[in-house]
VOPAGU-2260 file (C-alpha; in pm, 1 decimal, decimal comma):
REM VOPAGU-2260
SITE   aa  ch    i         X         Y         Z
SITE  MET   A    0   -9350,7    3959,8   -2751,8
SITE  SER   A    1   -9189,0    3932,3   -3088,7
SITE  ASP   A    2   -9323,9    3842,5   -3383,9
SITE  PRO   A    3   -9033,9    3570,6   -3525,5
SITE  ARG   A    4   -9068,1    3636,3   -3909,1
SITE  THR   A    5   -8872,8    4000,4   -3831,6
SITE  ALA   A    6   -8682,3    3991,9   -3470,0
SITE  GLU   A    7   -8386,7    3949,6   -3657,7
SITE  PRO   A    8   -8271,5    4085,1   -3982,2
SITE  THR   A    9   -8424,7    3972,6   -4304,0
SITE  PRO   A   10   -8300,2    3858,2   -4639,3
SITE  PRO   A   11   -8160,7    4006,0   -4836,1
SITE  GLN   A   12   -7813,1    3987,0   -4694,2
SITE  PRO   A   13   -7554,8    4193,4   -4881,0
SITE  LYS   A   14   -7331,6    3983,2   -5093,3
SITE  GLN   A   15   -6996,4    3886,1   -4956,3
SITE  GLN   A   16   -6724,7    3666,9   -4932,8
SITE  GLN   A   17   -6416,0    3572,9   -4722,4
SITE  GLU   A   18   -6111,6    3303,9   -4713,0
SITE  MET   A   19   -6232,3    2979,9   -4484,4
SITE  PRO   A   20   -6290,8    3003,2   -4200,3
SITE  GLY   A   21   -6420,1    3359,1   -4204,7
SITE  GLU   A   22   -6402,7    3660,6   -3931,1
SITE  THR   A   23   -6685,0    3776,9   -3796,8
SITE  ALA   A   24   -6592,8    4156,7   -3792,5
SITE  ALA   A   25   -6620,5    4156,1   -4128,5
SITE  MET   A   26   -6978,2    4020,2   -4162,4
SITE  ARG   A   27   -7251,6    4222,2   -4305,0
SITE  PRO   A   28   -7513,4    4273,6   -4099,5
SITE  ALA   A   29   -7299,6    4164,7   -3799,8
SITE  PRO   A   30   -7452,3    3810,0   -3602,8
SITE  ASP   A   31   -7608,5    3843,1   -3295,7
SITE  HIS   A   32   -7467,4    3641,1   -3047,1
SITE  GLY   A   33   -7693,9    3795,2   -2759,7
SITE  GLU   A   34   -7397,6    4016,0   -2669,8
SITE  THR   A   35   -7732,4    4255,2   -2540,9
SITE  SER   A   36   -7989,2    4024,7   -2530,1
SITE  TYR   A   37   -7929,8    3717,5   -2347,7
SITE  ARG   A   38   -8039,2    3718,1   -1977,9
SITE  GLY   A   39   -7907,6    3446,6   -1723,4
SITE  SER   A   40   -8071,0    3288,4   -1419,1
SITE  ASP   A   41   -7790,9    3063,7   -1275,4
SITE  ARG   A   42   -7887,9    2772,8   -1464,8
SITE  LEU   A   43   -7496,7    2649,9   -1496,3
SITE  SER   A   44   -7391,9    2806,8   -1166,5
SITE  GLY   A   45   -7047,6    2674,6   -1085,8
SITE  ARG   A   46   -7043,4    2499,8   -1364,0
SITE  ALA   A   47   -6742,9    2443,1   -1576,1
SITE  ALA   A   48   -6756,5    2361,6   -1999,7
SITE  ILE   A   49   -6560,1    2329,1   -2263,6
SITE  ILE   A   50   -6668,3    2443,9   -2604,9
SITE  THR   A   51   -6538,2    2366,7   -2917,6
SITE  GLY   A   52   -6542,9    2635,6   -3225,3
SITE  ALA   A   53   -6630,1    2920,5   -2960,8
SITE  ASP   A   54   -6476,7    3162,8   -3142,0
SITE  SER   A   55   -6756,3    3289,7   -3330,5
SITE  GLY   A   56   -7124,5    3179,6   -3421,3
SITE  ILE   A   57   -7266,7    2962,0   -3242,6
SITE  GLY   A   58   -6956,0    2892,4   -3028,4
SITE  ARG   A   59   -6936,5    3216,2   -2879,8
SITE  ALA   A   60   -7351,7    3290,2   -2839,4
SITE  VAL   A   61   -7316,3    2917,9   -2632,3
SITE  ALA   A   62   -7006,5    3084,7   -2446,3
SITE  ILE   A   63   -7165,2    3406,4   -2364,6
SITE  ALA   A   64   -7479,7    3240,6   -2214,5
SITE  PHE   A   65   -7347,9    2955,5   -2037,2
SITE  ALA   A   66   -7096,5    3226,7   -1885,8
SITE  ARG   A   67   -7422,4    3472,2   -1795,2
SITE  GLU   A   68   -7578,4    3119,6   -1664,0
SITE  GLY   A   69   -7282,1    3079,2   -1417,1
SITE  ALA   A   70   -7029,8    2850,9   -1577,5
SITE  ASP   A   71   -6679,0    2885,8   -1622,4
SITE  VAL   A   72   -6565,1    2869,2   -2016,9
SITE  VAL   A   73   -6278,4    2713,5   -2219,0
SITE  ILE   A   74   -6312,3    2838,0   -2550,0
SITE  GLY   A   75   -6184,6    2606,1   -2823,3
SITE  TYR   A   76   -6080,4    2715,9   -3113,6
SITE  LEU   A   77   -5834,1    2647,2   -3435,2
SITE  ASP   A   78   -5642,9    2967,1   -3498,7
SITE  GLU   A   79   -5869,4    3314,6   -3513,1
SITE  HIS   A   80   -5723,2    3451,9   -3218,3
SITE  ASP   A   81   -5910,4    3791,6   -3190,6
SITE  ASP   A   82   -6283,5    3603,5   -3229,2
SITE  ALA   A   83   -6198,3    3399,6   -2941,1
SITE  GLU   A   84   -6034,9    3723,4   -2786,7
SITE  GLU   A   85   -6381,8    3840,6   -2807,3
SITE  THR   A   86   -6531,2    3555,7   -2703,7
SITE  ALA   A   87   -6322,3    3545,1   -2368,5
SITE  ARG   A   88   -6402,0    3959,9   -2303,3
SITE  TRP   A   89   -6797,6    3871,0   -2267,8
SITE  VAL   A   90   -6755,3    3550,8   -2127,4
SITE  ARG   A   91   -6549,9    3743,3   -1832,8
SITE  GLU   A   92   -6754,2    4089,1   -1862,3
SITE  ALA   A   93   -7020,8    3814,7   -1709,7
SITE  GLY   A   94   -6816,8    3756,6   -1408,7
SITE  ARG   A   95   -6691,6    3401,1   -1518,2
SITE  LYS   A   96   -6333,6    3240,8   -1616,8
SITE  ALA   A   97   -6249,1    3220,1   -1935,7
SITE  VAL   A   98   -5942,9    3015,0   -2097,1
SITE  LEU   A   99   -5813,2    3047,0   -2442,7
SITE  ALA   A  100   -5724,3    2700,1   -2607,5
SITE  PRO   A  101   -5639,0    2749,4   -2930,3
SITE  GLY   A  102   -5576,7    2408,6   -3129,3
SITE  ASP   A  103   -5676,9    2146,5   -3364,5
SITE  VAL   A  104   -5956,1    1890,6   -3248,9
SITE  LYS   A  105   -5859,5    1674,1   -3572,5
SITE  ASP   A  106   -5571,6    1584,2   -3328,0
SITE  GLU   A  107   -5640,1    1340,2   -3067,3
SITE  GLY   A  108   -5359,2    1461,3   -2836,5
SITE  PHE   A  109   -5492,6    1815,9   -2822,4
SITE  CYS   A  110   -5852,1    1680,3   -2721,1
SITE  ARG   A  111   -5724,3    1472,2   -2449,9
SITE  SER   A  112   -5519,0    1785,2   -2359,5
SITE  LEU   A  113   -5813,2    2026,7   -2374,5
SITE  VAL   A  114   -5992,1    1829,1   -2120,4
SITE  GLU   A  115   -5666,3    1760,4   -1913,3
SITE  ARG   A  116   -5620,2    2185,3   -1907,1
SITE  THR   A  117   -5991,6    2231,8   -1829,0
SITE  VAL   A  118   -5965,9    1983,8   -1553,8
SITE  ALA   A  119   -5639,0    2095,4   -1413,4
SITE  LYS   A  120   -5776,3    2471,9   -1438,5
SITE  PHE   A  121   -6110,6    2409,9   -1291,0
SITE  GLY   A  122   -6088,1    2113,5   -1120,1
SITE  ARG   A  123   -6378,7    1951,6   -1290,0
SITE  LEU   A  124   -6556,3    1883,3   -1601,3
SITE  ASP   A  125   -6927,4    1929,8   -1633,6
SITE  ILE   A  126   -7027,8    2032,1   -1977,8
SITE  LEU   A  127   -6879,5    1963,0   -2341,6
SITE  VAL   A  128   -7018,5    2121,6   -2651,6
SITE  ASN   A  129   -6896,7    1944,7   -2917,8
SITE  ASN   A  130   -6956,8    2249,7   -3180,5
SITE  ALA   A  131   -6631,0    2266,2   -3380,8
SITE  ALA   A  132   -6692,1    2203,1   -3755,4
SITE  HIS   A  133   -6548,1    2230,8   -4117,9
SITE  GLN   A  134   -6756,6    2278,6   -4438,6
SITE  ALA   A  135   -6676,5    2335,7   -4828,3
SITE  THR   A  136   -6949,8    2385,3   -5092,4
SITE  ILE   A  137   -6828,5    2105,0   -5373,4
SITE  GLU   A  138   -7018,0    2097,1   -5720,3
SITE  GLU   A  139   -6937,6    1749,0   -5827,7
SITE  ILE   A  140   -6849,1    1429,5   -5649,9
SITE  GLU   A  141   -6538,9    1364,8   -5884,9
SITE  ASP   A  142   -6403,7    1689,5   -5733,9
SITE  ILE   A  143   -6388,0    1595,1   -5363,8
SITE  THR   A  144   -6093,5    1479,3   -5264,5
SITE  ALA   A  145   -5995,4    1197,6   -5005,0
SITE  GLU   A  146   -5785,3    1490,8   -4817,2
SITE  GLU   A  147   -6119,5    1691,4   -4808,3
SITE  TRP   A  148   -6344,6    1411,9   -4668,5
SITE  ASP   A  149   -6094,6    1314,9   -4436,0
SITE  VAL   A  150   -6041,4    1695,3   -4290,9
SITE  THR   A  151   -6439,3    1675,1   -4257,9
SITE  PHE   A  152   -6490,9    1367,7   -4102,0
SITE  ARG   A  153   -6206,7    1435,4   -3852,6
SITE  THR   A  154   -6300,4    1806,9   -3747,6
SITE  ASN   A  155   -6672,3    1693,6   -3741,5
SITE  VAL   A  156   -6692,5    1334,2   -3632,0
SITE  TYR   A  157   -6346,2    1221,8   -3494,9
SITE  SER   A  158   -6335,6    1542,3   -3259,1
SITE  GLN   A  159   -6622,0    1441,6   -3081,7
SITE  PHE   A  160   -6511,9    1090,3   -3006,9
SITE  PHE   A  161   -6207,2    1233,9   -2891,2
SITE  LEU   A  162   -6322,7    1467,3   -2661,6
SITE  ALA   A  163   -6631,9    1242,3   -2563,2
SITE  LYS   A  164   -6385,9     951,2   -2464,8
SITE  ALA   A  165   -6156,0    1152,3   -2280,4
SITE  ALA   A  166   -6409,7    1418,1   -2107,3
SITE  ILE   A  167   -6619,6    1111,4   -1960,5
SITE  ARG   A  168   -6402,7     941,4   -1803,5
SITE  HIS   A  169   -6373,2    1285,4   -1581,0
SITE  MET   A  170   -6753,7    1362,5   -1553,5
SITE  LYS   A  171   -7003,4    1332,1   -1260,3
SITE  PRO   A  172   -7360,1    1193,9   -1242,5
SITE  GLY   A  173   -7535,4    1530,1   -1366,2
SITE  SER   A  174   -7292,0    1639,6   -1623,8
SITE  ALA   A  175   -7425,1    1699,1   -2025,4
SITE  ILE   A  176   -7291,4    1651,4   -2382,8
SITE  VAL   A  177   -7406,1    1841,7   -2607,3
SITE  ASN   A  178   -7344,3    1797,9   -3007,4
SITE  THR   A  179   -7386,0    2041,0   -3316,0
SITE  THR   A  180   -7549,1    1876,9   -3542,6
SITE  SER   A  181   -7719,1    1997,7   -3865,7
SITE  ILE   A  182   -8049,1    2023,5   -4034,0
SITE  ASN   A  183   -7819,5    1842,8   -4318,1
SITE  ALA   A  184   -7862,4    1502,3   -4112,1
SITE  LYS   A  185   -8228,8    1452,2   -4248,3
SITE  SER   A  186   -8224,0    1714,2   -4533,8
SITE  PRO   A  187   -7870,4    1701,2   -4702,1
SITE  THR   A  188   -7738,6    1972,7   -4946,6
SITE  PRO   A  189   -7610,5    1750,2   -5219,3
SITE  THR   A  190   -7313,5    2024,4   -5244,4
SITE  LEU   A  191   -7240,5    2011,1   -4911,0
SITE  LEU   A  192   -7191,3    1648,0   -4919,6
SITE  ALA   A  193   -6941,1    1526,6   -4706,1
SITE  TYR   A  194   -7055,6    1802,3   -4447,8
SITE  ALA   A  195   -7404,1    1648,4   -4471,8
SITE  THR   A  196   -7300,0    1321,3   -4421,2
SITE  THR   A  197   -7089,5    1372,7   -4143,5
SITE  LYS   A  198   -7372,5    1583,5   -3978,0
SITE  GLY   A  199   -7563,3    1229,9   -3994,8
SITE  ALA   A  200   -7316,6    1061,7   -3815,7
SITE  ILE   A  201   -7350,6    1314,2   -3553,5
SITE  ALA   A  202   -7707,6    1255,0   -3482,0
SITE  ASN   A  203   -7619,0     852,8   -3481,3
SITE  PHE   A  204   -7310,3     950,8   -3259,6
SITE  THR   A  205   -7536,9    1121,8   -2979,7
SITE  ALA   A  206   -7802,9     839,5   -2970,6
SITE  GLY   A  207   -7566,5     563,8   -2945,8
SITE  LEU   A  208   -7321,9     762,4   -2732,7
SITE  SER   A  209   -7628,6     875,9   -2467,2
SITE  ASN   A  210   -7764,4     519,1   -2418,3
SITE  LEU   A  211   -7412,6     432,5   -2333,8
SITE  VAL   A  212   -7324,4     651,7   -2112,1
SITE  ALA   A  213   -7676,0     697,1   -1915,7
SITE  PRO   A  214   -7651,9     457,9   -1641,7
SITE  LYS   A  215   -7324,0     676,7   -1530,1
SITE  GLY   A  216   -7587,2     989,7   -1492,3
SITE  ILE   A  217   -7410,6    1162,3   -1776,2
SITE  ARG   A  218   -7665,3    1279,9   -2080,7
SITE  VAL   A  219   -7580,0    1320,8   -2437,3
SITE  ASN   A  220   -7816,8    1514,0   -2696,8
SITE  ALA   A  221   -7768,4    1730,9   -2950,2
SITE  VAL   A  222   -7899,2    2075,2   -3134,0
SITE  ALA   A  223   -7904,0    2091,2   -3501,1
SITE  PRO   A  224   -7928,5    2415,2   -3685,0
SITE  GLY   A  225   -8060,2    2533,8   -3974,0
SITE  PRO   A  226   -7956,2    2864,8   -4164,5
SITE  ILE   A  227   -7749,9    3085,9   -3876,1
SITE  TRP   A  228   -7570,2    3336,2   -3978,4
SITE  THR   A  229   -7198,3    3267,8   -3900,4
SITE  PRO   A  230   -6854,6    3300,9   -4063,9
SITE  LEU   A  231   -6915,8    2930,6   -4158,0
SITE  ILE   A  232   -7163,4    3081,1   -4463,9
SITE  PRO   A  233   -6992,1    3400,5   -4652,9
SITE  SER   A  234   -6655,1    3185,3   -4621,8
SITE  THR   A  235   -6780,9    2865,7   -4812,8
SITE  LEU   A  236   -7086,0    2972,4   -4953,4
SITE  PRO   A  237   -7091,8    3168,3   -5323,6
SITE  PRO   A  238   -7168,1    3475,0   -5259,4
SITE  GLU   A  239   -7501,6    3479,8   -5515,6
SITE  LYS   A  240   -7635,6    3236,8   -5221,9
SITE  ILE   A  241   -7525,6    3464,4   -4936,1
SITE  GLU   A  242   -7791,8    3726,3   -5033,6
SITE  SER   A  243   -8081,1    3514,0   -5020,9
SITE  PHE   A  244   -7965,8    3251,8   -4727,6
SITE  GLY   A  245   -8259,3    3158,5   -4524,5
SITE  GLY   A  246   -8521,6    3311,0   -4705,2
SITE  ASP   A  247   -8640,5    2970,1   -4809,1
SITE  THR   A  248   -8752,1    2889,4   -4413,8
SITE  PRO   A  249   -9088,6    2928,3   -4324,7
SITE  ILE   A  250   -8994,7    3197,3   -4091,6
SITE  GLY   A  251   -8830,5    3391,2   -4390,2
SITE  ARG   A  252   -8519,2    3441,8   -4271,2
SITE  VAL   A  253   -8164,3    3337,9   -4144,3
SITE  GLY   A  254   -8142,4    3251,9   -3783,7
SITE  GLN   A  255   -7886,3    3382,5   -3534,8
SITE  PRO   A  256   -7637,8    3217,0   -3301,3
SITE  ALA   A  257   -7822,1    3354,1   -3042,2
SITE  GLU   A  258   -8116,3    3194,3   -3126,5
SITE  LEU   A  259   -7973,6    2868,0   -3096,6
SITE  ALA   A  260   -7769,9    2947,1   -2731,1
SITE  PRO   A  261   -8115,3    2859,7   -2525,0
SITE  ALA   A  262   -8123,0    2526,9   -2694,3
SITE  TYR   A  263   -7751,4    2447,8   -2568,1
SITE  VAL   A  264   -7847,3    2570,0   -2218,7
SITE  LEU   A  265   -8175,4    2400,5   -2193,7
SITE  LEU   A  266   -7963,4    2062,8   -2306,3
SITE  ALA   A  267   -7681,8    2142,4   -2029,7
SITE  SER   A  268   -7871,9    2201,0   -1723,9
SITE  ASP   A  269   -8075,3    2045,0   -1458,9
SITE  GLU   A  270   -8388,0    2180,1   -1693,8
SITE  GLY   A  271   -8298,4    1880,0   -1963,8
SITE  SER   A  272   -8280,6    1606,1   -1673,0
SITE  TYR   A  273   -8470,1    1361,6   -1839,9
SITE  ILE   A  274   -8381,8    1444,1   -2203,9
SITE  THR   A  275   -8136,1    1233,7   -2357,4
SITE  GLY   A  276   -8051,9    1108,4   -2732,3
SITE  ALA   A  277   -8268,8    1381,3   -2837,4
SITE  VAL   A  278   -8194,2    1599,0   -3106,3
SITE  ILE   A  279   -8335,5    1937,8   -3078,0
SITE  PRO   A  280   -8404,5    2133,1   -3436,6
SITE  VAL   A  281   -8377,2    2488,4   -3442,0
SITE  THR   A  282   -8423,2    2523,9   -3819,5
SITE  GLY   A  283   -8673,0    2827,3   -3883,7
SITE  GLY   A  284   -8942,3    2600,3   -3900,4
SITE  ARG   A  285   -8802,7    2375,4   -4166,4
SITE  LEU   A  286   -8872,6    1982,3   -4091,5
SITE  MET   A  287   -8618,1    1715,1   -4033,6
SITE  LEU   A  288   -8838,3    1391,3   -4105,7
């Protein structure tokens, strides 16, 4: 048993800044993806999963957990090849197959090909984790361009529609879709206006899609992270905010990607068989009301 207040590094974090979308290796302290801590118990044995944004952060932690639970993993990512190779290494060390699939989830054609490639490689598709995301900190609405709004929506929302639409036709009863929303869906950060708006849309998309496909025996849920230590943070937030990032949660620290993975495993596994249309908050105690 560990004290959640001190189970992982506590603020302050070193001031740091990266170019978008950021790299794991440059982060201080290094994020915890469960590399040495996650223990599997065959809850996803024999299943095939697509995880977008799986090169780093939450996506990497979910890939490691899924592999240790027995799933083969398609690692969807944009162009962060070094990070993606590291994720694949951990999946293979768990004795599972890893397929690297670079491409742009804003493009419907790529999303369709990602699904078709998974089915061709593994002969099945049981789990889709829609995790890829884009965010940018912008202080004034006048400075949000139509292009930035479009990129955010296409990356965060359109991609989930494209991938779900392509995946569901291949999914059998018992399959699961897990979307990544955010605490911003209910408690939006003003300077993340575009991002927060998409996360509200994802929560609504999850609820509606869950009811649409429940008659097929497919479950759809979402995880809502709070402040989590991923490359997105030093590459999109000002250095002065990084130092105290996560310190204002009731638990008093930033969350680690490894602390998200168990929620995804629950929602993807048979242990979550009566959960659909739900959003699980993993927020360090911040309330989603």
